[in-house]
All heavy atoms as TSV, in Angstrom:
chain	resi	resn	atom	element	x	y	z
A	1	GLU	N	N	0.838	-1.170	0.000
A	1	GLU	CA	C	0.000	0.000	0.000
A	1	GLU	C	C	0.881	1.230	0.000
A	1	GLU	O	O	2.032	1.167	0.406
A	1	GLU	CB	C	-0.972	-0.084	1.176
A	1	GLU	CG	C	-0.784	0.850	2.304
A	1	GLU	CD	C	-1.688	0.496	3.497
A	1	GLU	OE1	O	-2.163	-0.628	3.621
A	1	GLU	OE2	O	-1.886	1.390	4.298
A	2	TYR	N	N	0.354	2.325	-0.495
A	2	TYR	CA	C	1.087	3.586	-0.573
A	2	TYR	C	C	0.398	4.633	0.301
A	2	TYR	O	O	-0.809	4.595	0.494
A	2	TYR	CB	C	1.102	4.100	-2.011
A	2	TYR	CG	C	1.896	3.244	-2.955
A	2	TYR	CD1	C	1.317	2.139	-3.575
A	2	TYR	CD2	C	3.222	3.538	-3.244
A	2	TYR	CE1	C	2.035	1.350	-4.450
A	2	TYR	CE2	C	3.954	2.752	-4.122
A	2	TYR	CZ	C	3.347	1.664	-4.716
A	2	TYR	OH	O	4.071	0.873	-5.591
A	3	PHE	N	N	1.192	5.564	0.787
A	3	PHE	CA	C	0.687	6.693	1.567
A	3	PHE	C	C	1.309	7.945	0.964
A	3	PHE	O	O	2.531	8.052	0.862
A	3	PHE	CB	C	1.106	6.553	3.031
A	3	PHE	CG	C	0.741	7.729	3.892
A	3	PHE	CD1	C	-0.527	7.838	4.434
A	3	PHE	CD2	C	1.667	8.720	4.163
A	3	PHE	CE1	C	-0.870	8.921	5.234
A	3	PHE	CE2	C	1.339	9.800	4.964
A	3	PHE	CZ	C	0.072	9.905	5.491
A	4	TYR	N	N	0.460	8.881	0.525
A	4	TYR	CA	C	0.935	10.137	-0.049
A	4	TYR	C	C	0.412	11.286	0.791
A	4	TYR	O	O	-0.799	11.404	1.009
A	4	TYR	CB	C	0.462	10.292	-1.499
A	4	TYR	CG	C	0.892	11.600	-2.114
A	4	TYR	CD1	C	2.236	11.850	-2.366
A	4	TYR	CD2	C	-0.032	12.591	-2.408
A	4	TYR	CE1	C	2.633	13.062	-2.921
A	4	TYR	CE2	C	0.365	13.800	-2.958
A	4	TYR	CZ	C	1.704	14.028	-3.203
A	4	TYR	OH	O	2.105	15.221	-3.732
A	5	LEU	N	N	1.310	12.132	1.266
A	5	LEU	CA	C	0.941	13.272	2.097
A	5	LEU	C	C	0.738	14.487	1.198
A	5	LEU	O	O	1.700	15.052	0.661
A	5	LEU	CB	C	2.013	13.536	3.159
A	5	LEU	CG	C	1.666	14.527	4.245
A	5	LEU	CD1	C	0.395	14.130	4.991
A	5	LEU	CD2	C	2.815	14.657	5.233
A	6	ILE	N	N	-0.519	14.858	1.018
A	6	ILE	CA	C	-0.880	15.971	0.145
A	6	ILE	C	C	-0.498	17.301	0.784
A	6	ILE	O	O	0.012	18.197	0.112
A	6	ILE	CB	C	-2.391	15.939	-0.171
A	6	ILE	CG1	C	-2.735	14.655	-0.923
A	6	ILE	CG2	C	-2.823	17.172	-0.949
A	6	ILE	CD1	C	-4.213	14.367	-1.021
A	7	ALA	N	N	-0.745	17.433	2.081
A	7	ALA	CA	C	-0.437	18.674	2.808
A	7	ALA	C	C	-0.245	18.346	4.278
A	7	ALA	O	O	-0.841	17.402	4.791
A	7	ALA	CB	C	-1.571	19.683	2.643
A	8	GLY	N	N	0.601	19.125	4.947
A	8	GLY	CA	C	0.802	18.951	6.385
A	8	GLY	C	C	2.067	18.179	6.705
A	8	GLY	O	O	2.950	18.007	5.869
A	9	SER	N	N	2.125	17.706	7.955
A	9	SER	CA	C	3.253	16.886	8.394
A	9	SER	C	C	2.739	15.830	9.367
A	9	SER	O	O	1.757	16.034	10.079
A	9	SER	CB	C	4.342	17.742	9.029
A	9	SER	OG	O	3.865	18.377	10.199
A	10	VAL	N	N	3.420	14.689	9.377
A	10	VAL	CA	C	2.996	13.553	10.191
A	10	VAL	C	C	4.216	12.713	10.552
A	10	VAL	O	O	5.183	12.660	9.787
A	10	VAL	CB	C	1.941	12.712	9.416
A	10	VAL	CG1	C	2.529	12.068	8.197
A	10	VAL	CG2	C	1.289	11.684	10.299
A	11	ASP	N	N	4.191	12.118	11.723
A	11	ASP	CA	C	5.201	11.123	12.073
A	11	ASP	C	C	4.613	9.759	11.763
A	11	ASP	O	O	3.472	9.462	12.124
A	11	ASP	CB	C	5.574	11.199	13.558
A	11	ASP	CG	C	6.371	12.453	13.880
A	11	ASP	OD1	O	7.013	13.010	12.959
A	11	ASP	OD2	O	6.359	12.875	15.045
A	12	LEU	N	N	5.382	8.929	11.071
A	12	LEU	CA	C	4.962	7.591	10.685
A	12	LEU	C	C	5.757	6.595	11.517
A	12	LEU	O	O	6.990	6.593	11.482
A	12	LEU	CB	C	5.218	7.372	9.193
A	12	LEU	CG	C	5.022	5.968	8.633
A	12	LEU	CD1	C	3.601	5.465	8.868
A	12	LEU	CD2	C	5.374	5.940	7.154
A	13	VAL	N	N	5.070	5.773	12.290
A	13	VAL	CA	C	5.703	4.745	13.108
A	13	VAL	C	C	5.529	3.415	12.385
A	13	VAL	O	O	4.413	3.033	12.029
A	13	VAL	CB	C	5.064	4.671	14.514
A	13	VAL	CG1	C	5.744	3.601	15.349
A	13	VAL	CG2	C	5.119	6.021	15.204
A	14	LEU	N	N	6.642	2.735	12.130
A	14	LEU	CA	C	6.643	1.457	11.421
A	14	LEU	C	C	7.196	0.368	12.329
A	14	LEU	O	O	8.183	0.593	13.043
A	14	LEU	CB	C	7.514	1.538	10.172
A	14	LEU	CG	C	7.179	2.641	9.172
A	14	LEU	CD1	C	8.280	2.765	8.137
A	14	LEU	CD2	C	5.848	2.357	8.523
A	15	GLU	N	N	6.582	-0.802	12.283
A	15	GLU	CA	C	7.093	-1.946	13.043
A	15	GLU	C	C	6.995	-3.188	12.179
A	15	GLU	O	O	5.928	-3.497	11.640
A	15	GLU	CB	C	6.300	-2.142	14.325
A	15	GLU	CG	C	6.843	-3.268	15.183
A	15	GLU	CD	C	6.089	-3.426	16.482
A	15	GLU	OE1	O	5.905	-2.420	17.196
A	15	GLU	OE2	O	5.679	-4.562	16.780
A	16	GLU	N	N	8.121	-3.888	12.041
A	16	GLU	CA	C	8.114	-5.129	11.277
A	16	GLU	C	C	7.459	-6.214	12.127
A	16	GLU	O	O	7.899	-6.483	13.253
A	16	GLU	CB	C	9.535	-5.531	10.892
A	16	GLU	CG	C	9.557	-6.695	9.943
A	16	GLU	CD	C	10.934	-6.986	9.391
A	16	GLU	OE1	O	11.842	-6.166	9.566
A	16	GLU	OE2	O	11.087	-8.052	8.795
A	17	LEU	N	N	6.409	-6.794	11.610
A	17	LEU	CA	C	5.625	-7.769	12.352
A	17	LEU	C	C	6.466	-8.973	12.774
A	17	LEU	O	O	6.359	-9.452	13.897
A	17	LEU	CB	C	4.430	-8.213	11.495
A	17	LEU	CG	C	3.267	-8.874	12.195
A	17	LEU	CD1	C	2.725	-8.016	13.321
A	17	LEU	CD2	C	2.168	-9.178	11.202
A	18	ALA	N	N	7.339	-9.440	11.897
A	18	ALA	CA	C	8.117	-10.650	12.170
A	18	ALA	C	C	9.179	-10.453	13.246
A	18	ALA	O	O	9.425	-11.353	14.049
A	18	ALA	CB	C	8.770	-11.142	10.879
A	19	THR	N	N	9.814	-9.279	13.283
A	19	THR	CA	C	10.955	-9.078	14.189
A	19	THR	C	C	10.673	-8.110	15.335
A	19	THR	O	O	11.419	-8.063	16.297
A	19	THR	CB	C	12.169	-8.533	13.423
A	19	THR	OG1	O	11.852	-7.214	12.944
A	19	THR	CG2	C	12.553	-9.436	12.263
A	20	GLY	N	N	9.635	-7.290	15.191
A	20	GLY	CA	C	9.358	-6.268	16.208
A	20	GLY	C	C	10.231	-5.031	16.065
A	20	GLY	O	O	10.129	-4.102	16.854
A	21	GLU	N	N	11.113	-5.011	15.039
A	21	GLU	CA	C	11.966	-3.835	14.821
A	21	GLU	C	C	11.088	-2.636	14.495
A	21	GLU	O	O	10.169	-2.718	13.688
A	21	GLU	CB	C	12.938	-4.085	13.675
A	21	GLU	CG	C	13.853	-2.921	13.414
A	21	GLU	CD	C	14.796	-3.158	12.244
A	21	GLU	OE1	O	14.854	-4.292	11.730
A	21	GLU	OE2	O	15.474	-2.201	11.856
A	22	ARG	N	N	11.383	-1.499	15.124
A	22	ARG	CA	C	10.554	-0.301	14.966
A	22	ARG	C	C	11.409	0.884	14.537
A	22	ARG	O	O	12.509	1.078	15.034
A	22	ARG	CB	C	9.869	0.015	16.286
A	22	ARG	CG	C	8.922	1.203	16.189
A	22	ARG	CD	C	8.309	1.535	17.513
A	22	ARG	NE	N	7.311	0.525	17.855
A	22	ARG	CZ	C	6.521	0.611	18.898
A	22	ARG	NH1	N	6.608	1.626	19.722
A	22	ARG	NH2	N	5.635	-0.327	19.149
A	23	VAL	N	N	10.858	1.678	13.619
A	23	VAL	CA	C	11.481	2.937	13.206
A	23	VAL	C	C	10.384	3.995	13.117
A	23	VAL	O	O	9.208	3.674	13.002
A	23	VAL	CB	C	12.221	2.827	11.845
A	23	VAL	CG1	C	13.388	1.866	11.932
A	23	VAL	CG2	C	11.285	2.441	10.731
A	24	GLU	N	N	10.813	5.247	13.159
A	24	GLU	CA	C	9.867	6.350	13.036
A	24	GLU	C	C	10.429	7.344	12.032
A	24	GLU	O	O	11.619	7.666	12.067
A	24	GLU	CB	C	9.675	7.018	14.393
A	24	GLU	CG	C	8.585	8.055	14.397
A	24	GLU	CD	C	8.251	8.547	15.797
A	24	GLU	OE1	O	8.301	7.749	16.734
A	24	GLU	OE2	O	7.931	9.745	15.919
A	25	TRP	N	N	9.570	7.808	11.136
A	25	TRP	CA	C	9.956	8.788	10.124
A	25	TRP	C	C	9.067	10.003	10.245
A	25	TRP	O	O	7.877	9.887	10.529
A	25	TRP	CB	C	9.776	8.232	8.725
A	25	TRP	CG	C	10.737	7.180	8.296
A	25	TRP	CD1	C	11.722	6.597	9.022
A	25	TRP	CD2	C	10.785	6.581	7.008
A	25	TRP	NE1	N	12.370	5.665	8.277
A	25	TRP	CE2	C	11.820	5.633	7.031
A	25	TRP	CE3	C	10.058	6.733	5.858
A	25	TRP	CZ2	C	12.148	4.850	5.931
A	25	TRP	CZ3	C	10.381	5.959	4.759
A	25	TRP	CH2	C	11.414	5.044	4.795
A	26	HIS	N	N	9.641	11.164	9.991
A	26	HIS	CA	C	8.844	12.391	9.895
A	26	HIS	C	C	8.573	12.632	8.416
A	26	HIS	O	O	9.495	12.647	7.604
A	26	HIS	CB	C	9.587	13.583	10.508
A	26	HIS	CG	C	8.800	14.849	10.393
A	26	HIS	ND1	N	7.722	15.113	11.204
A	26	HIS	CD2	C	8.906	15.883	9.535
A	26	HIS	CE1	C	7.212	16.285	10.859
A	26	HIS	NE2	N	7.908	16.760	9.850
A	27	LEU	N	N	7.295	12.791	8.063
A	27	LEU	CA	C	6.910	13.038	6.680
A	27	LEU	C	C	6.381	14.452	6.534
A	27	LEU	O	O	5.739	14.982	7.441
A	27	LEU	CB	C	5.821	12.053	6.245
A	27	LEU	CG	C	6.141	10.563	6.400
A	27	LEU	CD1	C	4.949	9.725	5.985
A	27	LEU	CD2	C	7.374	10.197	5.595
A	28	ALA	N	N	6.626	15.052	5.380
A	28	ALA	CA	C	6.175	16.409	5.075
A	28	ALA	C	C	5.422	16.397	3.748
A	28	ALA	O	O	5.466	15.417	2.998
A	28	ALA	CB	C	7.374	17.359	5.006
A	29	THR	N	N	4.760	17.496	3.459
A	29	THR	CA	C	3.989	17.649	2.229
A	29	THR	C	C	4.771	17.129	1.025
A	29	THR	O	O	5.939	17.470	0.842
A	29	THR	CB	C	3.627	19.130	2.016
A	29	THR	OG1	O	2.818	19.555	3.108
A	29	THR	CG2	C	2.880	19.346	0.725
A	30	GLY	N	N	4.110	16.269	0.223
A	30	GLY	CA	C	4.730	15.740	-0.992
A	30	GLY	C	C	5.421	14.404	-0.813
A	30	GLY	O	O	5.809	13.781	-1.801
A	31	ASP	N	N	5.574	13.926	0.429
A	31	ASP	CA	C	6.241	12.637	0.642
A	31	ASP	C	C	5.320	11.487	0.254
A	31	ASP	O	O	4.114	11.518	0.499
A	31	ASP	CB	C	6.667	12.473	2.105
A	31	ASP	CG	C	7.899	13.286	2.446
A	31	ASP	OD1	O	8.624	13.715	1.517
A	31	ASP	OD2	O	8.154	13.483	3.647
A	32	LEU	N	N	5.916	10.473	-0.365
A	32	LEU	CA	C	5.222	9.259	-0.771
A	32	LEU	C	C	5.960	8.079	-0.151
A	32	LEU	O	O	7.182	7.982	-0.258
A	32	LEU	CB	C	5.216	9.125	-2.295
A	32	LEU	CG	C	4.657	7.822	-2.871
A	32	LEU	CD1	C	3.164	7.714	-2.599
A	32	LEU	CD2	C	4.950	7.740	-4.360
A	33	VAL	N	N	5.220	7.187	0.508
A	33	VAL	CA	C	5.818	6.033	1.179
A	33	VAL	C	C	5.150	4.765	0.663
A	33	VAL	O	O	3.930	4.719	0.516
A	33	VAL	CB	C	5.613	6.129	2.716
A	33	VAL	CG1	C	6.155	4.901	3.419
A	33	VAL	CG2	C	6.249	7.384	3.267
A	34	PHE	N	N	5.962	3.739	0.397
A	34	PHE	CA	C	5.441	2.413	0.062
A	34	PHE	C	C	5.544	1.542	1.302
A	34	PHE	O	O	6.629	1.408	1.882
A	34	PHE	CB	C	6.224	1.784	-1.090
A	34	PHE	CG	C	5.839	0.353	-1.349
A	34	PHE	CD1	C	4.576	0.044	-1.829
A	34	PHE	CD2	C	6.719	-0.674	-1.084
A	34	PHE	CE1	C	4.213	-1.276	-2.064
A	34	PHE	CE2	C	6.366	-1.989	-1.315
A	34	PHE	CZ	C	5.110	-2.293	-1.805
A	35	LEU	N	N	4.432	0.974	1.735
A	35	LEU	CA	C	4.386	0.113	2.918
A	35	LEU	C	C	4.259	-1.339	2.467
A	35	LEU	O	O	3.254	-1.733	1.887
A	35	LEU	CB	C	3.199	0.495	3.806
A	35	LEU	CG	C	3.226	1.945	4.290
A	35	LEU	CD1	C	1.870	2.374	4.796
A	35	LEU	CD2	C	4.288	2.106	5.359
A	36	GLU	N	N	5.302	-2.117	2.735
A	36	GLU	CA	C	5.309	-3.520	2.331
A	36	GLU	C	C	4.420	-4.354	3.240
A	36	GLU	O	O	4.178	-3.981	4.391
A	36	GLU	CB	C	6.738	-4.055	2.361
A	36	GLU	CG	C	7.644	-3.390	1.356
A	36	GLU	CD	C	8.993	-4.067	1.265
A	36	GLU	OE1	O	9.087	-5.278	1.554
A	36	GLU	OE2	O	9.953	-3.390	0.897
A	37	PRO	N	N	3.943	-5.503	2.753
A	37	PRO	CA	C	3.178	-6.405	3.615
A	37	PRO	C	C	4.010	-6.794	4.836
A	37	PRO	O	O	5.240	-6.917	4.762
A	37	PRO	CB	C	2.923	-7.626	2.725
A	37	PRO	CG	C	3.005	-7.090	1.327
A	37	PRO	CD	C	4.054	-6.010	1.381
A	38	GLY	N	N	3.353	-6.973	5.977
A	38	GLY	CA	C	4.040	-7.372	7.195
A	38	GLY	C	C	4.598	-6.206	7.984
A	38	GLY	O	O	5.288	-6.399	8.980
A	39	ILE	N	N	4.309	-4.985	7.544
A	39	ILE	CA	C	4.773	-3.791	8.257
A	39	ILE	C	C	3.565	-3.132	8.922
A	39	ILE	O	O	2.656	-2.642	8.250
A	39	ILE	CB	C	5.463	-2.788	7.308
A	39	ILE	CG1	C	6.639	-3.439	6.587
A	39	ILE	CG2	C	5.898	-1.543	8.077
A	39	ILE	CD1	C	7.769	-3.905	7.483
A	40	VAL	N	N	3.553	-3.134	10.246
A	40	VAL	CA	C	2.506	-2.466	11.008
A	40	VAL	C	C	2.817	-0.980	10.983
A	40	VAL	O	O	3.986	-0.586	11.101
A	40	VAL	CB	C	2.492	-2.991	12.459
A	40	VAL	CG1	C	1.442	-2.284	13.278
A	40	VAL	CG2	C	2.276	-4.493	12.482
A	41	HIS	N	N	1.796	-0.137	10.831
A	41	HIS	CA	C	2.060	1.295	10.751
A	41	HIS	C	C	0.988	2.100	11.466
A	41	HIS	O	O	-0.156	1.677	11.558
A	41	HIS	CB	C	2.207	1.759	9.296
A	41	HIS	CG	C	1.057	1.374	8.426
A	41	HIS	ND1	N	0.888	0.094	7.936
A	41	HIS	CD2	C	0.013	2.091	7.957
A	41	HIS	CE1	C	-0.203	0.052	7.202
A	41	HIS	NE2	N	-0.765	1.255	7.197
A	42	ALA	N	N	1.418	3.243	11.983
A	42	ALA	CA	C	0.517	4.190	12.645
A	42	ALA	C	C	1.000	5.589	12.321
A	42	ALA	O	O	2.199	5.823	12.129
A	42	ALA	CB	C	0.514	3.964	14.151
A	43	TYR	N	N	0.063	6.522	12.284
A	43	TYR	CA	C	0.378	7.911	11.949
A	43	TYR	C	C	0.104	8.801	13.153
A	43	TYR	O	O	-0.901	8.648	13.827
A	43	TYR	CB	C	-0.487	8.385	10.769
A	43	TYR	CG	C	-0.338	7.516	9.548
A	43	TYR	CD1	C	-1.291	6.553	9.236
A	43	TYR	CD2	C	0.764	7.643	8.719
A	43	TYR	CE1	C	-1.155	5.747	8.119
A	43	TYR	CE2	C	0.911	6.836	7.607
A	43	TYR	CZ	C	-0.055	5.899	7.308
A	43	TYR	OH	O	0.091	5.094	6.208
A	44	ARG	N	N	1.020	9.746	13.404
A	44	ARG	CA	C	0.830	10.746	14.450
A	44	ARG	C	C	0.907	12.117	13.779
A	44	ARG	O	O	1.998	12.626	13.504
A	44	ARG	CB	C	1.908	10.623	15.520
A	44	ARG	CG	C	1.643	11.533	16.701
A	44	ARG	CD	C	2.649	11.451	17.836
A	44	ARG	NE	N	3.316	10.189	17.998
A	44	ARG	CZ	C	4.645	10.007	17.832
A	44	ARG	NH1	N	5.430	10.991	17.499
A	44	ARG	NH2	N	5.177	8.824	18.021
A	45	PRO	N	N	-0.246	12.735	13.489
A	45	PRO	CA	C	-0.243	14.036	12.810
A	45	PRO	C	C	0.497	15.090	13.632
A	45	PRO	O	O	0.359	15.148	14.849
A	45	PRO	CB	C	-1.725	14.390	12.690
A	45	PRO	CG	C	-2.441	13.086	12.794
A	45	PRO	CD	C	-1.611	12.255	13.728
A	46	GLN	N	N	1.267	15.924	12.946
A	46	GLN	CA	C	2.001	17.015	13.586
A	46	GLN	C	C	1.394	18.371	13.224
A	46	GLN	O	O	1.731	19.376	13.832
A	46	GLN	CB	C	3.485	16.973	13.195
A	46	GLN	CG	C	4.176	15.703	13.633
A	46	GLN	CD	C	4.153	15.523	15.134
A	46	GLN	OE1	O	4.522	16.423	15.877
A	46	GLN	NE2	N	3.690	14.369	15.592
A	47	SER	N	N	0.544	18.374	12.210
A	47	SER	CA	C	-0.156	19.595	11.800
A	47	SER	C	C	-1.407	19.179	11.029
A	47	SER	O	O	-1.558	18.016	10.661
A	47	SER	CB	C	0.739	20.472	10.918
A	47	SER	OG	O	0.959	19.855	9.665
A	48	ASP	N	N	-2.287	20.136	10.796
A	48	ASP	CA	C	-3.438	19.866	9.943
A	48	ASP	C	C	-2.932	19.516	8.549
A	48	ASP	O	O	-1.875	20.006	8.121
A	48	ASP	CB	C	-4.344	21.094	9.847
A	48	ASP	CG	C	-5.090	21.372	11.144
A	48	ASP	OD1	O	-5.180	20.463	11.989
A	48	ASP	OD2	O	-5.582	22.495	11.295
A	49	GLY	N	N	-3.659	18.678	7.850
A	49	GLY	CA	C	-3.231	18.325	6.509
A	49	GLY	C	C	-4.192	17.358	5.854
A	49	GLY	O	O	-5.295	17.117	6.352
A	50	GLN	N	N	-3.746	16.797	4.730
A	50	GLN	CA	C	-4.522	15.827	3.972
A	50	GLN	C	C	-3.583	14.762	3.443
A	50	GLN	O	O	-2.442	15.060	3.072
A	50	GLN	CB	C	-5.229	16.482	2.797
A	50	GLN	CG	C	-6.299	17.463	3.198
A	50	GLN	CD	C	-6.951	18.089	1.978
A	50	GLN	OE1	O	-6.335	18.263	0.944
A	50	GLN	NE2	N	-8.231	18.425	2.118
A	51	ALA	N	N	-4.085	13.536	3.409
A	51	ALA	CA	C	-3.288	12.424	2.894
A	51	ALA	C	C	-4.215	11.430	2.218
A	51	ALA	O	O	-5.432	11.462	2.411
A	51	ALA	CB	C	-2.528	11.744	4.029
A	52	VAL	N	N	-3.624	10.542	1.444
A	52	VAL	CA	C	-4.380	9.471	0.803
A	52	VAL	C	C	-3.556	8.187	0.911
A	52	VAL	O	O	-2.335	8.212	0.783
A	52	VAL	CB	C	-4.724	9.819	-0.664
A	52	VAL	CG1	C	-3.496	9.974	-1.516
A	52	VAL	CG2	C	-5.652	8.784	-1.256
A	53	GLU	N	N	-4.234	7.085	1.220
A	53	GLU	CA	C	-3.633	5.764	1.190
A	53	GLU	C	C	-4.263	5.019	0.024
A	53	GLU	O	O	-5.478	5.093	-0.170
A	53	GLU	CB	C	-3.928	4.987	2.474
A	53	GLU	CG	C	-2.975	5.265	3.597
A	53	GLU	CD	C	-3.207	4.316	4.763
A	53	GLU	OE1	O	-4.271	4.420	5.396
A	53	GLU	OE2	O	-2.317	3.500	5.024
A	54	PHE	N	N	-3.444	4.295	-0.737
A	54	PHE	CA	C	-3.985	3.550	-1.865
A	54	PHE	C	C	-3.137	2.323	-2.139
A	54	PHE	O	O	-1.991	2.228	-1.681
A	54	PHE	CB	C	-4.092	4.438	-3.110
A	54	PHE	CG	C	-2.798	5.080	-3.519
A	54	PHE	CD1	C	-2.004	4.517	-4.497
A	54	PHE	CD2	C	-2.380	6.276	-2.936
A	54	PHE	CE1	C	-0.813	5.120	-4.889
A	54	PHE	CE2	C	-1.193	6.886	-3.321
A	54	PHE	CZ	C	-0.405	6.308	-4.304
A	55	SER	N	N	-3.726	1.371	-2.862
A	55	SER	CA	C	-3.059	0.108	-3.151
A	55	SER	C	C	-3.501	-0.394	-4.520
A	55	SER	O	O	-4.658	-0.194	-4.905
A	55	SER	CB	C	-3.425	-0.921	-2.083
A	55	SER	OG	O	-2.897	-2.186	-2.413
A	56	PRO	N	N	-2.612	-1.075	-5.247
A	56	PRO	CA	C	-3.014	-1.644	-6.530
A	56	PRO	C	C	-3.903	-2.887	-6.355
A	56	PRO	O	O	-4.565	-3.306	-7.287
A	56	PRO	CB	C	-1.695	-1.994	-7.212
A	56	PRO	CG	C	-0.699	-2.101	-6.112
A	56	PRO	CD	C	-1.181	-1.199	-5.012
A	57	GLN	N	N	-3.931	-3.469	-5.147
A	57	GLN	CA	C	-4.779	-4.631	-4.882
A	57	GLN	C	C	-6.082	-4.183	-4.221
A	57	GLN	O	O	-6.113	-3.173	-3.535
A	57	GLN	CB	C	-4.079	-5.630	-3.937
A	57	GLN	CG	C	-2.911	-6.356	-4.563
A	57	GLN	CD	C	-1.636	-5.544	-4.474
A	57	GLN	OE1	O	-1.472	-4.734	-3.583
A	57	GLN	NE2	N	-0.734	-5.742	-5.415
A	58	ARG	N	N	-7.117	-4.980	-4.412
A	58	ARG	CA	C	-8.392	-4.737	-3.731
A	58	ARG	C	C	-8.213	-4.943	-2.239
A	58	ARG	O	O	-7.461	-5.818	-1.809
A	58	ARG	CB	C	-9.455	-5.713	-4.223
A	58	ARG	CG	C	-10.012	-5.334	-5.536
A	58	ARG	CD	C	-11.241	-6.149	-5.819
A	58	ARG	NE	N	-12.078	-5.219	-6.555
A	58	ARG	CZ	C	-13.346	-5.130	-6.468
A	58	ARG	NH1	N	-14.009	-5.927	-5.685
A	58	ARG	NH2	N	-14.006	-4.237	-7.168
A	59	PHE	N	N	-8.943	-4.166	-1.454
A	59	PHE	CA	C	-8.919	-4.306	-0.011
A	59	PHE	C	C	-9.516	-5.656	0.386
A	59	PHE	O	O	-10.562	-6.059	-0.121
A	59	PHE	CB	C	-9.723	-3.182	0.650
A	59	PHE	CG	C	-9.834	-3.338	2.138
A	59	PHE	CD1	C	-8.771	-3.028	2.961
A	59	PHE	CD2	C	-11.007	-3.818	2.708
A	59	PHE	CE1	C	-8.864	-3.184	4.331
A	59	PHE	CE2	C	-11.113	-3.965	4.077
A	59	PHE	CZ	C	-10.039	-3.654	4.896
A	60	ALA	N	N	-8.825	-6.363	1.269
A	60	ALA	CA	C	-9.321	-7.638	1.793
A	60	ALA	C	C	-9.215	-7.573	3.312
A	60	ALA	O	O	-8.116	-7.452	3.856
A	60	ALA	CB	C	-8.507	-8.799	1.250
A	61	VAL	N	N	-10.340	-7.626	3.984
A	61	VAL	CA	C	-10.365	-7.474	5.433
A	61	VAL	C	C	-9.498	-8.538	6.121
A	61	VAL	O	O	-8.901	-8.263	7.160
A	61	VAL	CB	C	-11.814	-7.456	5.977
A	61	VAL	CG1	C	-12.446	-8.835	5.896
A	61	VAL	CG2	C	-11.853	-6.911	7.387
A	62	GLU	N	N	-9.380	-9.712	5.544
A	62	GLU	CA	C	-8.561	-10.768	6.163
A	62	GLU	C	C	-7.062	-10.447	6.127
A	62	GLU	O	O	-6.278	-11.078	6.819
A	62	GLU	CB	C	-8.836	-12.134	5.528
A	62	GLU	CG	C	-8.519	-12.234	4.062
A	62	GLU	CD	C	-9.667	-11.807	3.142
A	62	GLU	OE1	O	-10.698	-11.297	3.625
A	62	GLU	OE2	O	-9.513	-11.960	1.927
A	63	ASP	N	N	-6.655	-9.466	5.336
A	63	ASP	CA	C	-5.254	-9.035	5.299
A	63	ASP	C	C	-4.961	-7.952	6.338
A	63	ASP	O	O	-3.843	-7.464	6.415
A	63	ASP	CB	C	-4.889	-8.496	3.911
A	63	ASP	CG	C	-4.823	-9.601	2.877
A	63	ASP	OD1	O	-4.662	-10.766	3.263
A	63	ASP	OD2	O	-4.949	-9.294	1.680
A	64	THR	N	N	-5.965	-7.565	7.098
A	64	THR	CA	C	-5.805	-6.500	8.079
A	64	THR	C	C	-5.614	-7.104	9.465
A	64	THR	O	O	-6.398	-7.945	9.900
A	64	THR	CB	C	-7.046	-5.591	8.097
A	64	THR	OG1	O	-7.228	-5.066	6.783
A	64	THR	CG2	C	-6.889	-4.461	9.076
A	65	LEU	N	N	-4.536	-6.684	10.129
A	65	LEU	CA	C	-4.261	-7.117	11.488
A	65	LEU	C	C	-4.317	-5.908	12.402
A	65	LEU	O	O	-3.775	-4.860	12.070
A	65	LEU	CB	C	-2.872	-7.755	11.587
A	65	LEU	CG	C	-2.627	-8.972	10.696
A	65	LEU	CD1	C	-1.156	-9.367	10.753
A	65	LEU	CD2	C	-3.506	-10.132	11.116
A	66	ARG	N	N	-4.941	-6.053	13.548
A	66	ARG	CA	C	-5.006	-4.950	14.495
A	66	ARG	C	C	-3.935	-5.150	15.555
A	66	ARG	O	O	-3.832	-6.212	16.146
A	66	ARG	CB	C	-6.377	-4.889	15.153
A	66	ARG	CG	C	-6.487	-3.745	16.120
A	66	ARG	CD	C	-7.953	-3.480	16.431
A	66	ARG	NE	N	-8.121	-2.500	17.457
A	66	ARG	CZ	C	-8.024	-1.194	17.277
A	66	ARG	NH1	N	-7.774	-0.717	16.089
A	66	ARG	NH2	N	-8.200	-0.363	18.284
A	67	LYS	N	N	-3.118	-4.128	15.753
A	67	LYS	CA	C	-2.074	-4.169	16.768
A	67	LYS	C	C	-1.968	-2.771	17.353
A	67	LYS	O	O	-1.921	-1.784	16.625
A	67	LYS	CB	C	-0.739	-4.578	16.172
A	67	LYS	CG	C	0.347	-4.610	17.204
A	67	LYS	CD	C	1.647	-5.120	16.689
A	67	LYS	CE	C	2.627	-5.106	17.836
A	67	LYS	NZ	N	3.906	-5.613	17.482
A	68	VAL	N	N	-1.926	-2.701	18.654
A	68	VAL	CA	C	-1.781	-1.404	19.313
A	68	VAL	C	C	-0.301	-1.047	19.293
A	68	VAL	O	O	0.547	-1.797	19.743
A	68	VAL	CB	C	-2.312	-1.455	20.761
A	68	VAL	CG1	C	-2.062	-0.131	21.463
A	68	VAL	CG2	C	-3.783	-1.799	20.772
A	69	ILE	N	N	-0.027	0.135	18.735
A	69	ILE	CA	C	1.342	0.669	18.717
A	69	ILE	C	C	1.359	1.856	19.655
A	69	ILE	O	O	0.617	2.804	19.459
A	69	ILE	CB	C	1.774	1.095	17.309
A	69	ILE	CG1	C	1.829	-0.092	16.369
A	69	ILE	CG2	C	3.117	1.815	17.355
A	69	ILE	CD1	C	2.227	0.258	14.956
A	70	VAL	N	N	2.197	1.788	20.655
A	70	VAL	CA	C	2.352	2.911	21.560
A	70	VAL	C	C	3.580	3.677	21.097
A	70	VAL	O	O	4.706	3.227	21.274
A	70	VAL	CB	C	2.493	2.456	23.024
A	70	VAL	CG1	C	2.691	3.646	23.937
A	70	VAL	CG2	C	1.293	1.627	23.430
A	71	ALA	N	N	3.342	4.804	20.460
A	71	ALA	CA	C	4.435	5.615	19.941
A	71	ALA	C	C	4.899	6.581	21.028
A	71	ALA	O	O	4.071	7.180	21.722
A	71	ALA	CB	C	3.983	6.383	18.720
A	72	PRO	N	N	6.199	6.730	21.191
A	72	PRO	CA	C	6.693	7.679	22.186
A	72	PRO	C	C	6.258	9.094	21.858
A	72	PRO	O	O	6.214	9.474	20.692
A	72	PRO	CB	C	8.211	7.529	22.129
A	72	PRO	CG	C	8.498	6.824	20.844
A	72	PRO	CD	C	7.260	6.088	20.447
A	73	ALA	N	N	5.915	9.854	22.874
A	73	ALA	CA	C	5.502	11.259	22.659
A	73	ALA	C	C	6.682	12.033	22.137
A	73	ALA	O	O	7.800	11.876	22.592
A	73	ALA	CB	C	4.973	11.843	23.961
A	74	GLY	N	N	6.414	12.879	21.161
A	74	GLY	CA	C	7.503	13.628	20.546
A	74	GLY	C	C	7.380	15.012	20.799
A	74	GLY	O	O	7.482	16.017	21.022
C-alpha cells in the first residue's frame, strides 16, 4: 500500500511484524511512502493536513491485522 501526504506533516511509526523492529519517520507535504506487507504502521499528525492511502490490490479485510502501537511522545 502507498501513503501520499498531500499537505501537512505527520510522524509515521513502522514496526516489522516478524521481528518487532521499529522505526519512526517524519513526513512532510509531498512525501510518498510504500508500505510492504508485514509492516505495522501508525500515523501521528504534527499539523493539519490531507493524505491518501492507496493500493493496486483490492482491499481484503482478512489481510488487516489490528495491533496497538504505543508511539513515544515527541
